[in-house]
N, CA, C and O of each residue as an XYZ file, in Angstrom:
304
protein
N     137.524   -144.920    -25.439
C     137.404   -144.136    -27.162
C     137.970   -143.479    -28.083
O     138.673   -142.479    -27.938
N     137.680   -144.027    -29.082
C     138.934   -143.805    -30.411
C     138.620   -142.227    -30.816
O     137.489   -141.741    -30.780
N     139.901   -141.465    -31.234
C     139.787   -140.869    -32.074
C     139.789   -140.773    -33.727
O     140.482   -141.683    -34.182
N     139.222   -139.944    -34.744
C     138.652   -140.463    -35.288
C     139.017   -138.634    -36.278
O     138.419   -137.620    -35.919
N     139.720   -138.620    -37.081
C     140.111   -137.359    -38.428
C     139.163   -137.781    -39.567
O     138.859   -138.833    -40.128
N     138.832   -136.462    -39.652
C     137.542   -135.999    -40.388
C     138.539   -135.253    -41.691
O     139.675   -135.099    -41.243
N     138.447   -134.825    -42.952
C     138.431   -133.956    -43.723
C     137.153   -133.422    -44.037
O     136.286   -134.165    -44.497
N     136.863   -131.759    -43.766
C     135.928   -131.129    -44.004
C     135.935   -129.910    -44.060
O     136.673   -129.234    -43.343
N     134.995   -129.342    -45.043
C     135.561   -127.821    -45.909
C     134.786   -126.906    -44.833
O     133.637   -126.841    -44.394
N     136.377   -126.031    -44.574
C     135.998   -125.198    -43.137
C     134.744   -124.349    -43.212
O     134.528   -123.728    -42.172
N     133.681   -124.132    -44.390
C     132.715   -123.056    -44.123
C     131.710   -124.125    -43.395
O     131.001   -123.628    -42.519
N     131.595   -125.152    -43.573
C     130.893   -126.370    -43.367
C     131.103   -127.146    -41.526
O     130.314   -127.783    -40.828
N     132.689   -126.638    -41.272
C     132.873   -126.748    -40.378
C     132.551   -125.479    -39.026
O     132.481   -125.584    -37.802
N     132.419   -124.352    -39.947
C     131.887   -123.265    -38.869
C     130.536   -122.987    -38.975
O     130.073   -122.137    -38.216
N     129.664   -123.660    -39.942
C     128.661   -123.867    -39.656
C     128.038   -125.025    -38.326
O     127.234   -124.957    -37.396
N     128.928   -126.015    -38.897
C     128.337   -127.438    -37.441
C     129.402   -126.468    -35.785
O     129.260   -126.751    -34.596
N     129.897   -125.900    -36.098
C     130.337   -125.517    -34.580
C     128.963   -124.848    -33.976
O     128.579   -125.149    -32.846
N     128.008   -123.606    -35.088
C     127.357   -122.844    -35.101
C     126.275   -123.501    -34.453
O     125.662   -123.010    -33.505
N     126.076   -124.435    -34.882
C     124.999   -125.275    -34.720
C     125.036   -125.907    -33.682
O     124.161   -125.834    -32.819
N     126.277   -126.776    -33.598
C     126.574   -127.549    -32.399
C     126.337   -126.696    -30.960
O     125.516   -127.118    -30.147
N     127.000   -125.643    -30.739
C     126.769   -124.816    -29.710
C     125.719   -123.700    -28.995
O     125.757   -123.120    -27.910
N     124.661   -123.673    -30.246
C     123.150   -123.496    -30.234
C     122.085   -124.592    -29.556
O     120.978   -124.553    -29.018
N     123.089   -125.593    -29.908
C     122.042   -126.472    -29.061
C     122.854   -127.515    -28.045
O     122.650   -128.726    -27.947
N     123.679   -126.839    -27.427
C     124.704   -127.218    -25.984
C     125.514   -128.245    -26.362
O     126.136   -128.779    -25.444
N     125.672   -128.654    -27.429
C     126.205   -129.854    -27.905
C     127.612   -129.851    -28.355
O     128.245   -128.899    -27.898
N     128.190   -130.538    -29.017
C     129.837   -130.553    -29.432
C     129.931   -131.420    -31.103
O     129.489   -132.502    -31.490
N     130.280   -130.940    -31.396
C     130.440   -131.366    -32.811
C     131.025   -133.030    -33.050
O     130.687   -133.672    -34.045
N     132.094   -133.690    -31.803
C     131.935   -134.970    -31.468
C     130.711   -135.534    -31.390
O     130.324   -136.525    -32.010
N     129.968   -134.723    -30.427
C     128.592   -135.907    -29.771
C     127.361   -136.250    -30.970
O     126.500   -137.129    -30.991
N     127.751   -134.950    -32.114
C     126.881   -134.769    -33.025
C     127.346   -135.981    -34.068
O     126.649   -136.995    -34.046
N     128.334   -135.947    -34.863
C     128.949   -136.814    -35.442
C     129.002   -138.489    -34.878
O     129.094   -139.341    -35.761
N     128.943   -138.967    -33.390
C     128.850   -140.013    -32.596
C     127.203   -139.905    -32.873
O     126.840   -140.722    -33.719
N     126.428   -139.299    -32.485
C     124.723   -140.007    -33.371
C     124.911   -139.899    -34.128
O     126.122   -140.084    -34.006
N     124.797   -139.730    -34.998
C     125.101   -139.265    -36.377
C     125.624   -140.888    -36.800
O     124.618   -141.482    -37.185
N     126.649   -141.658    -36.851
C     127.292   -142.840    -37.001
C     126.988   -144.114    -36.128
O     127.443   -145.246    -36.290
N     125.956   -143.586    -34.990
C     125.513   -144.425    -34.388
C     124.205   -145.023    -35.136
O     123.751   -146.150    -35.332
N     123.719   -143.294    -35.550
C     122.305   -144.323    -36.501
C     122.703   -144.630    -37.641
O     121.845   -145.365    -38.131
N     123.517   -144.478    -38.328
C     123.170   -145.235    -39.461
C     124.371   -146.329    -39.359
O     124.912   -146.548    -40.443
N     124.718   -146.822    -38.602
C     125.736   -148.050    -38.007
C     124.819   -149.030    -37.404
O     125.221   -150.153    -37.097
N     123.188   -148.524    -37.159
C     122.688   -149.923    -36.872
C     121.604   -150.756    -37.499
O     120.954   -150.319    -38.449
N     121.437   -151.721    -37.082
C     120.881   -152.419    -38.481
C     119.298   -152.103    -38.619
O     118.719   -151.876    -37.556
N     118.545   -152.065    -39.793
C     117.288   -150.937    -40.204
C     116.760   -152.201    -39.395
O     117.148   -153.360    -39.252
N     115.604   -151.374    -38.892
C     114.550   -151.789    -37.550
C     113.594   -151.931    -38.742
O     113.457   -151.139    -39.675
N     112.896   -153.210    -38.509
C     111.794   -154.058    -38.981
C     111.056   -153.450    -38.561
O     111.040   -153.368    -37.332
N     110.221   -152.827    -39.222
C     108.364   -152.339    -38.649
C     107.600   -153.254    -38.785
O     107.916   -154.318    -39.316
N     106.288   -152.943    -38.251
C     105.608   -154.212    -38.213
C     104.500   -154.082    -39.362
O     103.333   -154.418    -39.166
N     104.922   -153.612    -40.466
C     104.248   -153.499    -41.991
C     105.530   -154.790    -42.883
O     105.440   -155.384    -43.958
N     106.304   -154.785    -42.119
C     107.388   -155.504    -43.114
C     107.246   -157.265    -42.362
O     108.051   -157.932    -41.711
N     105.843   -157.540    -42.835
C     105.554   -158.697    -42.753
C     106.226   -159.851    -43.205
O     107.311   -159.430    -43.605
N     106.176   -161.337    -43.399
C     106.402   -162.260    -44.614
C     105.253   -162.425    -45.573
O     105.374   -163.077    -46.610
N     103.639   -161.563    -45.054
C     103.016   -161.771    -46.307
C     103.633   -160.367    -47.049
O     103.722   -160.316    -48.275
N     103.937   -159.540    -46.413
C     104.091   -158.355    -47.420
C     105.602   -158.578    -47.791
O     105.992   -157.596    -48.423
N     106.310   -159.249    -47.673
C     107.453   -159.690    -48.149
C     107.638   -160.168    -49.461
O     108.464   -159.928    -50.341
N     106.461   -161.056    -49.346
C     106.499   -162.357    -50.386
C     105.353   -162.089    -51.454
O     104.991   -163.032    -52.158
N     104.728   -160.748    -51.610
C     104.240   -160.019    -52.488
C     104.813   -158.592    -53.129
O     104.180   -158.065    -54.044
N     106.093   -157.957    -52.591
C     106.609   -157.467    -52.753
C     107.292   -157.340    -54.477
O     108.022   -158.070    -55.148
N     106.813   -156.413    -54.645
C     107.907   -156.509    -56.387
C     107.132   -156.818    -57.225
O     107.256   -156.418    -58.383
N     105.843   -157.851    -56.708
C     105.267   -158.321    -57.958
C     103.934   -157.380    -58.809
O     103.203   -158.128    -59.458
N     103.686   -156.412    -58.851
C     103.236   -155.489    -59.615
C     104.269   -154.938    -60.745
O     103.719   -154.501    -61.756
N     105.709   -154.897    -60.713
C     106.745   -154.600    -61.225
C     105.925   -153.878    -62.768
O     105.758   -152.676    -62.978
N     105.479   -155.146    -63.776
C     105.439   -155.089    -65.150
C     103.690   -154.885    -65.622
O     103.075   -155.129    -66.660
N     103.236   -154.222    -64.063
C     101.612   -154.261    -64.167
C     101.401   -152.826    -64.942
O     101.985   -151.764    -64.725
N     100.188   -153.182    -66.098
C      99.730   -151.765    -66.579
C      99.281   -150.548    -66.194
O      98.059   -150.568    -66.042
N      99.657   -149.751    -66.028
C      98.835   -148.342    -65.238
C      97.793   -148.098    -66.022
O      96.817   -147.677    -65.400
N      97.660   -148.209    -67.122
C      96.350   -147.596    -67.913
C      95.344   -148.546    -67.456
O      94.171   -148.211    -67.290
N      95.798   -149.779    -67.240
C      94.105   -150.910    -67.658
C      94.002   -150.375    -65.602
O      93.047   -149.730    -65.169
N      94.870   -150.719    -64.943
C      94.768   -150.143    -63.608
C      93.329   -148.832    -63.471
O      92.179   -148.793    -63.033
N      94.081   -148.130    -63.995
C      93.443   -146.330    -64.404
C      91.617   -146.470    -64.803
O      90.592   -146.042    -64.271
N      91.837   -147.068    -65.670
C      90.258   -147.741    -66.251
C      89.531   -148.392    -65.044
O      88.631   -147.916    -64.353
N      90.000   -149.316    -64.981
C      89.532   -150.096    -63.605
C      89.056   -149.299    -62.995
O      87.830   -149.254    -63.095
N      89.767   -148.203    -62.002
C      89.277   -147.417    -60.938
C      88.430   -146.625    -61.814
O      87.604   -146.155    -61.032
N      88.173   -146.240    -62.875
C      87.217   -145.233    -63.486
C      85.587   -146.122    -63.418
O      84.416   -145.805    -63.209
N      86.146   -147.040    -63.646
C      84.947   -147.985    -63.962
C      84.264   -148.268    -62.700
O      83.089   -147.906    -62.644
N      84.710   -148.776    -61.796
C      84.702   -148.934    -60.470
C      83.885   -147.813    -59.670
O      82.836   -147.947    -59.039
N      84.667   -146.665    -59.876
C      83.984   -144.975    -59.609
C      83.323   -144.555    -59.869
O      83.035   -143.608    -59.137
N      82.588   -144.726    -60.866
C      81.671   -144.106    -61.603
C      80.134   -144.104    -61.325
O      79.372   -143.495    -62.075
């Protein structure tokens, strides 16, 4: 296990110690859990399919006024 030195504001350290104690853990374990979570590669969800990736961003230049008019006409 490696050691890591961090510079953290005293007030933040005090609140973190209080938080850790109330949860029955240590600041080291909290920091380790956080770093582990952010260091993991993003999890691909089932919604991130090749088809969705291929159409992502296709409507960047779409006119919202036209779309609203379409919806108003469709749902009258």
